[in-house]
SEGU-39463 format. One record per residue (C-alpha): residue number from 1; chain; x, y, z. Coordinates in steps of 0.1 Angstrom, whole numbers, plus 5000, padded with zeros to 4 digits. Example, Ala and Ser with C-alpha at 12.3 -4.5 7.8 and 13.67 -1.06 7.14 Angstrom:
BEGIN
<node k="1" c="A" px="5123" py="4955" pz="5078"/>
<node k="2" c="A" px="5137" py="4989" pz="5071"/>
***
This chain:
BEGIN
<node k="1" c="A" px="5000" py="5000" pz="5000"/>
<node k="2" c="A" px="5028" py="5024" pz="5008"/>
<node k="3" c="A" px="5057" py="5030" pz="4984"/>
<node k="4" c="A" px="5091" py="5026" pz="5001"/>
<node k="5" c="A" px="5105" py="5055" pz="4980"/>
<node k="6" c="A" px="5078" py="5078" pz="4992"/>
<node k="7" c="A" px="5083" py="5066" pz="5028"/>
<node k="8" c="A" px="5121" py="5074" pz="5026"/>
<node k="9" c="A" px="5112" py="5109" pz="5013"/>
<node k="10" c="A" px="5087" py="5114" pz="5041"/>
<node k="11" c="A" px="5113" py="5105" pz="5067"/>
<node k="12" c="A" px="5138" py="5129" pz="5052"/>
<node k="13" c="A" px="5113" py="5157" pz="5053"/>
<node k="14" c="A" px="5102" py="5148" pz="5088"/>
<node k="15" c="A" px="5138" py="5149" pz="5101"/>
<node k="16" c="A" px="5147" py="5182" pz="5084"/>
<node k="17" c="A" px="5113" py="5199" pz="5084"/>
<node k="18" c="A" px="5125" py="5214" pz="5052"/>
<node k="19" c="A" px="5116" py="5202" pz="5016"/>
<node k="20" c="A" px="5147" py="5218" pz="5001"/>
<node k="21" c="A" px="5171" py="5202" pz="5026"/>
<node k="22" c="A" px="5153" py="5168" pz="5022"/>
<node k="23" c="A" px="5157" py="5171" pz="4984"/>
<node k="24" c="A" px="5194" py="5178" pz="4988"/>
<node k="25" c="A" px="5199" py="5149" pz="5012"/>
<node k="26" c="A" px="5181" py="5125" pz="4988"/>
<node k="27" c="A" px="5196" py="5139" pz="4956"/>
<node k="28" c="A" px="5162" py="5147" pz="4942"/>
<node k="29" c="A" px="5145" py="5178" pz="4929"/>
<node k="30" c="A" px="5123" py="5197" pz="4954"/>
<node k="31" c="A" px="5093" py="5191" pz="4931"/>
<node k="32" c="A" px="5099" py="5154" pz="4932"/>
<node k="33" c="A" px="5100" py="5154" pz="4970"/>
<node k="34" c="A" px="5067" py="5174" pz="4971"/>
<node k="35" c="A" px="5052" py="5148" pz="4947"/>
<node k="36" c="A" px="5063" py="5119" pz="4968"/>
<node k="37" c="A" px="5048" py="5134" pz="5000"/>
<node k="38" c="A" px="5016" py="5143" pz="4982"/>
<node k="39" c="A" px="5012" py="5108" pz="4968"/>
<node k="40" c="A" px="5018" py="5093" pz="5003"/>
<node k="41" c="A" px="4992" py="5116" pz="5018"/>
<node k="42" c="A" px="4968" py="5105" pz="4991"/>
<node k="43" c="A" px="4975" py="5069" pz="4999"/>
<node k="44" c="A" px="4970" py="5076" pz="5036"/>
<node k="45" c="A" px="4940" py="5098" pz="5031"/>
<node k="46" c="A" px="4952" py="5124" pz="5056"/>
<node k="47" c="A" px="4977" py="5153" pz="5057"/>
<node k="48" c="A" px="5010" py="5143" pz="5072"/>
<node k="49" c="A" px="5025" py="5178" pz="5072"/>
<node k="50" c="A" px="5011" py="5212" pz="5081"/>
<node k="51" c="A" px="5030" py="5236" pz="5058"/>
<node k="52" c="A" px="5029" py="5273" pz="5048"/>
<node k="53" c="A" px="5055" py="5296" pz="5032"/>
<node k="54" c="A" px="5075" py="5299" pz="5064"/>
<node k="55" c="A" px="5074" py="5265" pz="5082"/>
<node k="56" c="A" px="5068" py="5228" pz="5079"/>
<node k="57" c="A" px="5055" py="5208" pz="5109"/>
<node k="58" c="A" px="5043" py="5172" pz="5113"/>
<node k="59" c="A" px="5006" py="5167" pz="5119"/>
<node k="60" c="A" px="4994" py="5142" pz="5145"/>
<node k="61" c="A" px="4990" py="5117" pz="5117"/>
<node k="62" c="A" px="5025" py="5125" pz="5105"/>
<node k="63" c="A" px="5039" py="5118" pz="5139"/>
<node k="64" c="A" px="5021" py="5084" pz="5138"/>
<node k="65" c="A" px="5034" py="5077" pz="5103"/>
<node k="66" c="A" px="5070" py="5081" pz="5116"/>
<node k="67" c="A" px="5070" py="5048" pz="5135"/>
<node k="68" c="A" px="5051" py="5030" pz="5107"/>
<node k="69" c="A" px="5074" py="5043" pz="5080"/>
<node k="70" c="A" px="5105" py="5031" pz="5099"/>
<node k="71" c="A" px="5092" py="4996" pz="5105"/>
<node k="72" c="A" px="5079" py="4992" pz="5070"/>
<node k="73" c="A" px="5113" py="5002" pz="5055"/>
<node k="74" c="A" px="5132" py="4980" pz="5080"/>
<node k="75" c="A" px="5110" py="4950" pz="5070"/>
<node k="76" c="A" px="5115" py="4959" pz="5033"/>
<node k="77" c="A" px="5153" py="4961" pz="5036"/>
<node k="78" c="A" px="5154" py="4928" pz="5056"/>
<node k="79" c="A" px="5133" py="4910" pz="5029"/>
<node k="80" c="A" px="5154" py="4925" pz="5001"/>
<node k="81" c="A" px="5187" py="4913" pz="5018"/>
<node k="82" c="A" px="5172" py="4878" pz="5025"/>
<node k="83" c="A" px="5160" py="4872" pz="4989"/>
<node k="84" c="A" px="5190" py="4887" pz="4971"/>
<node k="85" c="A" px="5214" py="4869" pz="4994"/>
<node k="86" c="A" px="5234" py="4901" pz="5000"/>
<node k="87" c="A" px="5253" py="4904" pz="5033"/>
<node k="88" c="A" px="5269" py="4935" pz="5046"/>
<node k="89" c="A" px="5301" py="4927" pz="5063"/>
<node k="90" c="A" px="5335" py="4942" pz="5073"/>
<node k="91" c="A" px="5349" py="4963" pz="5101"/>
<node k="92" c="A" px="5333" py="4997" pz="5106"/>
<node k="93" c="A" px="5349" py="5024" pz="5127"/>
<node k="94" c="A" px="5320" py="5046" pz="5139"/>
<node k="95" c="A" px="5325" py="5078" pz="5159"/>
<node k="96" c="A" px="5297" py="5095" pz="5179"/>
<node k="97" c="A" px="5295" py="5124" pz="5202"/>
<node k="98" c="A" px="5285" py="5116" pz="5238"/>
<node k="99" c="A" px="5252" py="5136" pz="5234"/>
<node k="100" c="A" px="5239" py="5107" pz="5213"/>
<node k="101" c="A" px="5254" py="5078" pz="5232"/>
<node k="102" c="A" px="5236" py="5090" pz="5264"/>
<node k="103" c="A" px="5202" py="5092" pz="5245"/>
<node k="104" c="A" px="5188" py="5068" pz="5219"/>
<node k="105" c="A" px="5218" py="5059" pz="5198"/>
<node k="106" c="A" px="5222" py="5025" pz="5216"/>
<node k="107" c="A" px="5187" py="5014" pz="5203"/>
<node k="108" c="A" px="5197" py="5023" pz="5168"/>
<node k="109" c="A" px="5230" py="5005" pz="5171"/>
<node k="110" c="A" px="5213" py="4974" pz="5186"/>
<node k="111" c="A" px="5189" py="4973" pz="5156"/>
<node k="112" c="A" px="5219" py="4977" pz="5132"/>
<node k="113" c="A" px="5238" py="4948" pz="5148"/>
<node k="114" c="A" px="5207" py="4926" pz="5146"/>
<node k="115" c="A" px="5202" py="4934" pz="5109"/>
<node k="116" c="A" px="5239" py="4932" pz="5100"/>
<node k="117" c="A" px="5255" py="4906" pz="5123"/>
<node k="118" c="A" px="5286" py="4902" pz="5101"/>
<node k="119" c="A" px="5296" py="4938" pz="5105"/>
<node k="120" c="A" px="5323" py="4943" pz="5132"/>
<node k="121" c="A" px="5313" py="4976" pz="5147"/>
<node k="122" c="A" px="5340" py="4996" pz="5165"/>
<node k="123" c="A" px="5325" py="5026" pz="5184"/>
<node k="124" c="A" px="5345" py="5057" pz="5194"/>
<node k="125" c="A" px="5329" py="5083" pz="5218"/>
<node k="126" c="A" px="5345" py="5117" pz="5217"/>
<node k="127" c="A" px="5341" py="5154" pz="5213"/>
<node k="128" c="A" px="5326" py="5164" pz="5180"/>
<node k="129" c="A" px="5358" py="5184" pz="5171"/>
<node k="130" c="A" px="5380" py="5155" pz="5178"/>
<node k="131" c="A" px="5358" py="5131" pz="5159"/>
<node k="132" c="A" px="5360" py="5153" pz="5128"/>
<node k="133" c="A" px="5398" py="5154" pz="5132"/>
<node k="134" c="A" px="5401" py="5116" pz="5134"/>
<node k="135" c="A" px="5378" py="5112" pz="5104"/>
<node k="136" c="A" px="5400" py="5136" pz="5083"/>
<node k="137" c="A" px="5431" py="5116" pz="5095"/>
<node k="138" c="A" px="5415" py="5083" pz="5082"/>
<node k="139" c="A" px="5410" py="5069" pz="5117"/>
<node k="140" c="A" px="5372" py="5066" pz="5114"/>
<node k="141" c="A" px="5349" py="5056" pz="5086"/>
<node k="142" c="A" px="5317" py="5074" pz="5097"/>
<node k="143" c="A" px="5310" py="5101" pz="5123"/>
<node k="144" c="A" px="5277" py="5113" pz="5139"/>
<node k="145" c="A" px="5285" py="5147" pz="5155"/>
<node k="146" c="A" px="5279" py="5184" pz="5156"/>
<node k="147" c="A" px="5291" py="5204" pz="5126"/>
<node k="148" c="A" px="5309" py="5237" pz="5127"/>
<node k="149" c="A" px="5289" py="5266" pz="5111"/>
<node k="150" c="A" px="5315" py="5270" pz="5083"/>
<node k="151" c="A" px="5317" py="5233" pz="5075"/>
<node k="152" c="A" px="5294" py="5222" pz="5046"/>
<node k="153" c="A" px="5301" py="5185" pz="5049"/>
<node k="154" c="A" px="5278" py="5158" pz="5061"/>
<node k="155" c="A" px="5242" py="5147" pz="5058"/>
<node k="156" c="A" px="5219" py="5167" pz="5081"/>
<node k="157" c="A" px="5203" py="5144" pz="5108"/>
<node k="158" c="A" px="5186" py="5174" pz="5124"/>
<node k="159" c="A" px="5191" py="5210" pz="5132"/>
<node k="160" c="A" px="5185" py="5223" pz="5168"/>
<node k="161" c="A" px="5187" py="5255" pz="5188"/>
<node k="162" c="A" px="5218" py="5258" pz="5210"/>
<node k="163" c="A" px="5207" py="5271" pz="5244"/>
<node k="164" c="A" px="5221" py="5280" pz="5278"/>
<node k="165" c="A" px="5212" py="5254" pz="5305"/>
<node k="166" c="A" px="5219" py="5252" pz="5342"/>
<node k="167" c="A" px="5204" py="5242" pz="5376"/>
<node k="168" c="A" px="5170" py="5257" pz="5383"/>
<node k="169" c="A" px="5183" py="5274" pz="5415"/>
<node k="170" c="A" px="5212" py="5290" pz="5397"/>
<node k="171" c="A" px="5212" py="5328" pz="5397"/>
<node k="172" c="A" px="5236" py="5349" pz="5376"/>
<node k="173" c="A" px="5250" py="5382" pz="5388"/>
<node k="174" c="A" px="5250" py="5407" pz="5359"/>
<node k="175" c="A" px="5281" py="5424" pz="5374"/>
<node k="176" c="A" px="5302" py="5393" pz="5376"/>
<node k="177" c="A" px="5317" py="5371" pz="5349"/>
<node k="178" c="A" px="5295" py="5343" pz="5335"/>
<node k="179" c="A" px="5306" py="5310" pz="5351"/>
<node k="180" c="A" px="5311" py="5286" pz="5322"/>
<node k="181" c="A" px="5310" py="5248" pz="5322"/>
<node k="182" c="A" px="5327" py="5236" pz="5290"/>
<node k="183" c="A" px="5343" py="5208" pz="5270"/>
<node k="184" c="A" px="5381" py="5213" pz="5264"/>
<node k="185" c="A" px="5392" py="5226" pz="5229"/>
<node k="186" c="A" px="5382" py="5219" pz="5202"/>
<node k="187" c="A" px="5347" py="5216" pz="5216"/>
<node k="188" c="A" px="5322" py="5231" pz="5192"/>
<node k="189" c="A" px="5297" py="5243" pz="5219"/>
<node k="190" c="A" px="5326" py="5257" pz="5239"/>
<node k="191" c="A" px="5337" py="5279" pz="5210"/>
<node k="192" c="A" px="5301" py="5290" pz="5203"/>
<node k="193" c="A" px="5295" py="5300" pz="5240"/>
<node k="194" c="A" px="5328" py="5320" pz="5242"/>
<node k="195" c="A" px="5322" py="5338" pz="5209"/>
<node k="196" c="A" px="5286" py="5347" pz="5218"/>
<node k="197" c="A" px="5297" py="5362" pz="5252"/>
<node k="198" c="A" px="5325" py="5381" pz="5237"/>
<node k="199" c="A" px="5303" py="5396" pz="5210"/>
<node k="200" c="A" px="5279" py="5407" pz="5237"/>
<node k="201" c="A" px="5309" py="5422" pz="5256"/>
<node k="202" c="A" px="5301" py="5400" pz="5286"/>
<node k="203" c="A" px="5330" py="5389" pz="5309"/>
<node k="204" c="A" px="5332" py="5351" pz="5315"/>
<node k="205" c="A" px="5353" py="5326" pz="5334"/>
<node k="206" c="A" px="5356" py="5289" pz="5331"/>
<node k="207" c="A" px="5346" py="5271" pz="5363"/>
<node k="208" c="A" px="5347" py="5235" pz="5350"/>
<node k="209" c="A" px="5363" py="5217" pz="5321"/>
<node k="210" c="A" px="5356" py="5181" pz="5313"/>
<node k="211" c="A" px="5359" py="5158" pz="5283"/>
<node k="212" c="A" px="5329" py="5139" pz="5296"/>
<node k="213" c="A" px="5293" py="5150" pz="5292"/>
<node k="214" c="A" px="5285" py="5133" pz="5325"/>
<node k="215" c="A" px="5312" py="5154" pz="5342"/>
<node k="216" c="A" px="5297" py="5186" pz="5327"/>
<node k="217" c="A" px="5262" py="5176" pz="5338"/>
<node k="218" c="A" px="5273" py="5169" pz="5373"/>
<node k="219" c="A" px="5289" py="5203" pz="5376"/>
<node k="220" c="A" px="5258" py="5220" pz="5362"/>
<node k="221" c="A" px="5235" py="5202" pz="5386"/>
<node k="222" c="A" px="5257" py="5213" pz="5414"/>
<node k="223" c="A" px="5250" py="5249" pz="5404"/>
<node k="224" c="A" px="5286" py="5257" pz="5395"/>
<node k="225" c="A" px="5277" py="5275" pz="5363"/>
<node k="226" c="A" px="5260" py="5274" pz="5328"/>
<node k="227" c="A" px="5267" py="5254" pz="5297"/>
<node k="228" c="A" px="5257" py="5256" pz="5260"/>
<node k="229" c="A" px="5237" py="5226" pz="5250"/>
<node k="230" c="A" px="5212" py="5213" pz="5224"/>
<node k="231" c="A" px="5176" py="5224" pz="5233"/>
<node k="232" c="A" px="5161" py="5190" pz="5225"/>
<node k="233" c="A" px="5188" py="5171" pz="5245"/>
<node k="234" c="A" px="5186" py="5189" pz="5278"/>
<node k="235" c="A" px="5196" py="5164" pz="5305"/>
<node k="236" c="A" px="5172" py="5156" pz="5334"/>
<node k="237" c="A" px="5178" py="5179" pz="5364"/>
<node k="238" c="A" px="5188" py="5209" pz="5343"/>
<node k="239" c="A" px="5167" py="5236" pz="5326"/>
<node k="240" c="A" px="5169" py="5261" pz="5298"/>
<node k="241" c="A" px="5178" py="5294" pz="5314"/>
<node k="242" c="A" px="5152" py="5321" pz="5309"/>
<node k="243" c="A" px="5157" py="5353" pz="5288"/>
<node k="244" c="A" px="5159" py="5373" pz="5320"/>
<node k="245" c="A" px="5193" py="5357" pz="5327"/>
<node k="246" c="A" px="5206" py="5382" pz="5300"/>
<node k="247" c="A" px="5227" py="5357" pz="5281"/>
<node k="248" c="A" px="5233" py="5361" pz="5243"/>
<node k="249" c="A" px="5216" py="5339" pz="5217"/>
<node k="250" c="A" px="5237" py="5310" pz="5206"/>
<node k="251" c="A" px="5220" py="5302" pz="5173"/>
<node k="252" c="A" px="5215" py="5268" pz="5156"/>
<node k="253" c="A" px="5236" py="5237" pz="5157"/>
<node k="254" c="A" px="5236" py="5210" pz="5130"/>
<node k="255" c="A" px="5240" py="5173" pz="5139"/>
<node k="256" c="A" px="5254" py="5155" pz="5108"/>
<node k="257" c="A" px="5266" py="5122" pz="5095"/>
<node k="258" c="A" px="5300" py="5125" pz="5077"/>
<node k="259" c="A" px="5316" py="5096" pz="5057"/>
<node k="260" c="A" px="5353" py="5091" pz="5057"/>
<node k="261" c="A" px="5375" py="5086" pz="5027"/>
<node k="262" c="A" px="5363" py="5050" pz="5024"/>
<node k="263" c="A" px="5386" py="5021" pz="5031"/>
<node k="264" c="A" px="5382" py="4991" pz="5008"/>
<node k="265" c="A" px="5351" py="4971" pz="5020"/>
<node k="266" c="A" px="5338" py="4996" pz="5044"/>
<node k="267" c="A" px="5315" py="5018" pz="5022"/>
<node k="268" c="A" px="5286" py="4993" pz="5021"/>
<node k="269" c="A" px="5286" py="4989" pz="5059"/>
<node k="270" c="A" px="5290" py="5027" pz="5064"/>
<node k="271" c="A" px="5260" py="5033" pz="5041"/>
<node k="272" c="A" px="5239" py="5008" pz="5059"/>
<node k="273" c="A" px="5246" py="5023" pz="5093"/>
<node k="274" c="A" px="5241" py="5059" pz="5080"/>
<node k="275" c="A" px="5207" py="5048" pz="5066"/>
<node k="276" c="A" px="5198" py="5033" pz="5101"/>
<node k="277" c="A" px="5208" py="5065" pz="5119"/>
<node k="278" c="A" px="5189" py="5088" pz="5094"/>
<node k="279" c="A" px="5158" py="5066" pz="5097"/>
<node k="280" c="A" px="5161" py="5067" pz="5135"/>
<node k="281" c="A" px="5168" py="5105" pz="5136"/>
<node k="282" c="A" px="5134" py="5111" pz="5152"/>
<node k="283" c="A" px="5143" py="5087" pz="5180"/>
<node k="284" c="A" px="5176" py="5105" pz="5186"/>
<node k="285" c="A" px="5157" py="5138" pz="5190"/>
<node k="286" c="A" px="5132" py="5124" pz="5215"/>
<node k="287" c="A" px="5156" py="5124" pz="5245"/>
<node k="288" c="A" px="5143" py="5104" pz="5274"/>
<node k="289" c="A" px="5111" py="5096" pz="5255"/>
***
């Protein structure tokens, strides 16, 4: 009843909430993406997106279709692999930032291992900046991480607001430097936080540095200071600081998948894992359920 091609297009639009970005990701024309979505909506008999000239949002039926689409495509891919006799195999070096590993990435990796048992998956958890450096050095095959604003590489998994977070009881004194909780260089959120404060002319001081997200969260929960973080991945026990805190806007942050140069025999496995992550992008966004 539902065309797999149309379902893949639907998932790309649902993850980017942008027809142009979905078209770029899929290598299609925007008119083709719109046609796929329209035909799927005709098959369903209900609108899946509420869209106008400024925004695209999932309807309630669209939210429901997310789960169905993923399961249909997973079953379709499993059936195709079974009857064509293809087996993805090889050693795949995958890097992911800790933000994802502490949320829903393990579910996606578990599903990937079940579907592709002959792939030897080697996971590296690091800062986004370090993961990009290791990818460029040929030490990783695929990376899921934040992207620097000036870096055009990578398939967009989703775009989110970068916000200031801290303990609910935390109070900032406008006459004192902003206490920062940060990753060490080359942390992307660290650089963004410092740049935003300096543009505002606000003094700052680093009160905690940790290469571990758990370490940063512990410091923030203790009320030591503030940290820049993805709005949709705010950890339990912390809140987004209100505008009255007077902190500058941090802008958007892109979470992307980037392929390495491709060692012999790894591209097929990397493509399969990338497809699983992109299909599960909505689960990654829904931190903690």
